[in-house]
N, C-alpha and C positions, 0 to 999 in steps of 0.2 A: 490526579489526571483521570481516574476511574470516575470520580463524582462529576468531573466536568464532561466527561463524555455521556454520562447518563443524563445530565441537565440538556446537554446538545441534542440527544435522541428525542427527549420528551417534548422540548420546546422548538425545535427546528426541524429535525428529520422526520420524525413520525407525522407531525401535522402537514408537512409539505406532501408527503406521500399519500396521506389520507385525502388531500385536495386534486390527487393526481398530478402533482409537479415532479419534475425531475430533481433528484439530488445528486450531486457531485462533490466527491470529497477526496482530499489528498491524502488522508491518512484515516485508519481505522484500525480494527482488531488485528489485522495481518501484520500492520507495522509494529503495534505493542509487541505480539508475538516475535517478530523478527528482530527488533532492536533489544528488548529486554529478555527474551527467551534464548534465541540462537545468539545474539551479540553480547549480552551480558550474562548469560548462564543461569538466568532465574528458572525456576521451575516451570516448565511448558504447561504442564496440566493446571498449575495454579492459575496461570494467565489465562488460561481457557475458562477456568471456572469463575474467574472475575468477569470475563466477557458474559458468561451466560447470567451471572447474577445482575448485571445492569441491562442487558439487552435481550435476555431468554433466548429463543432460537433465530433472533434477527440477524440476518447476514446480507451483505449486498447482493443485488442480481448478478453483478458483473464486478470484477476486480482486475485492473490492469496492472500487470508488474512488469516496469521498464527495467530491462536488464543491460548492464555492460559491465565489462572488466573493472575490477576496483580501481586500478590506476588511471583508468580513463574517467572514472566518475569523480575522484578526487582531483585530477586535473581540471575538469570542467568546473568543479565546485570552487577551486582556487581563482578562477577568472572572473567570478561574480564578485562586484564591489560589496563590502560589508556584510557577505554571506557566510563568513566562517562562523560555524557554531561548534559547540561542545562535540558534536559528532564528528565533522570535519577533522578535529583535532585527534581523534581516537586513532590508534595504530593500523596499519594495513591487515593485521591478523583479525582485528575486530570487524573490519569491513569485509573481509573474505567470509567470516561466520556469518555476518548479516546477509551478504548475497546468497550463501548458501542456504539461509532460512528462507528467503524469499523464493528460491528455486524449490525447495522441498515443499512450500506451502503451495505453489503452483502446481507440483506434480501430485499433490495429495488431493488437490480440488480442481480438477480440470473442468468440471462442468460450471465452475462458476470464474476461474481465474484463466486470463491468457497473458502469455508471456510475450512481450514485445521486445524485439531486438533495437535497443536504444543507441547502439553504435553508430547509425547514420547520423545524417544531418536533420535539422529540424523538420524539414518538408517530409522526408522519409518516415521520421518518426510520427509525425501527424497523420500521415496516410495510412500506415499501419493501425494507428489508434481508430481512426474512422472506419476502417475495414472491420477491425473487431467489433465495435459497437454496432455497425450494420449487421454482421453475421450473427451475432448473440442476442441482439435486442431487436433487430428486424426494422431498424430505422436508418434513415439517410441523415447523416450529419455533415 
């Protein structure tokens, strides 16, 4: 996973940013820290060190963290056809640790992270994302 992230940075993300392109990603270092560190209990500093090893001091300009209660998230995931993964099969305690991890990441890095209330419908969440992107990056989307 770490090697694949390095390749993705070198071959895709960094060249795109050098061209002035926007890069949108649904997973990055915060997800690794939340899932592996908070969720599975791996040493968080070791995970941060791995990120520094492959990415240096590179971090996204903006990280959107979509938050909702564990039960709601699992219920929504269950309605997606064929979407069950090994993570959806994890117990509720794992998902609670995962959620708390993302909330702690957002609290620790408020200049980069925006917490989005994802309990609303698609239109409400979309509007909140657009507002956060506009406010933080100064662009209309």
